[in-house]
N, C-alpha and C positions, 0 to 999 in steps of 0.2 A: 756297905760298898763297898764293892767290889777290888780289889787292885787294878789296874791297867797292866800290859803285859807291857814289856819292859824293850825300850827300844834293841837294846842288845840279841833280843828273843828276836824280833823279825830282822834283824842281819842275816842273822844264824838262821833262818830261815829259807829265807830269799841264795843266799848265797848254795846253802845244800839246796833247794829247785834247781840254779843252774848248773851246781858242780852235777844233779843228777843228769840234767838232760843236757848235757854237753857230751854222755855216753853213746845216745842215740847212736847209732851208724849215717843217719839216712842224713842226706845234707841239707833237706828241704824239714825234717819234721824236726830237726834241730838246730834250726832259724825258727822256723816258727814256737816252740814254747820259749826260745830265752825272747825274742820279741812277749808274747802271752804275758809271760812269765814279769817281765818288765811294768808291762804294760799296769795289767792288773795291781802291781803294788805301785805305779805314780798314780794312779785312779784312786784308791784308794785313801793315798798319805795324809787326806784334812779327814778323818775319821777323825770325828773326840768320842764318840759316844764310849763306854768302856765293855757295852753288850755286844754292840756295833761289831768293833774288834774282837773281842771274842770268839763270835759267829766267824768272825771274816778270818784267822788263824787258827779253826777246828777245820773251818775250810781247805786253808793251803795246805794242811797236814795229812788231810784225805788228798790232795789232790800228790803230794810226796808221792803218800803212796801207790799211787795209779801211775803217776808217772817209772815212778823204777820198775809197775808191773811191766808197763808199756817198751822200760829200756831192755828188760826181758824178751818178752813178744817179740821186738823186733833185729832181736839179734840171736835168734835162732831162724829166720831166716835170710839167707845171703841176698844180695842188690849185687846189683851192676852201679858201680860205680858214676857218677854224671860228672861234665867234663867240669862243671863246678867244684865236685871234688877231688876231680884230679888232681888239679891245677895248686889247691888247700893241700894235698897229701891228706886227708884222711882218708 
């Protein structure tokens, strides 16, 4: 039987996703990704099946790579800051 993914690996992946989402310049997209990441991890917190955990972990790693590409894409095209972004100073 395969070993389960450690809690520290999950925490590290979560932090990497949140850190990458913070790099998105547009406030709306950035807050969307923060919520999406948190909601996904909370919804799958109770999964105990090792194979399902591995599948979820691989999907999250693919999402991290996708998010990295999205950050590059968002930075290529400048945007007008919204009022919320102006007040936040982002």
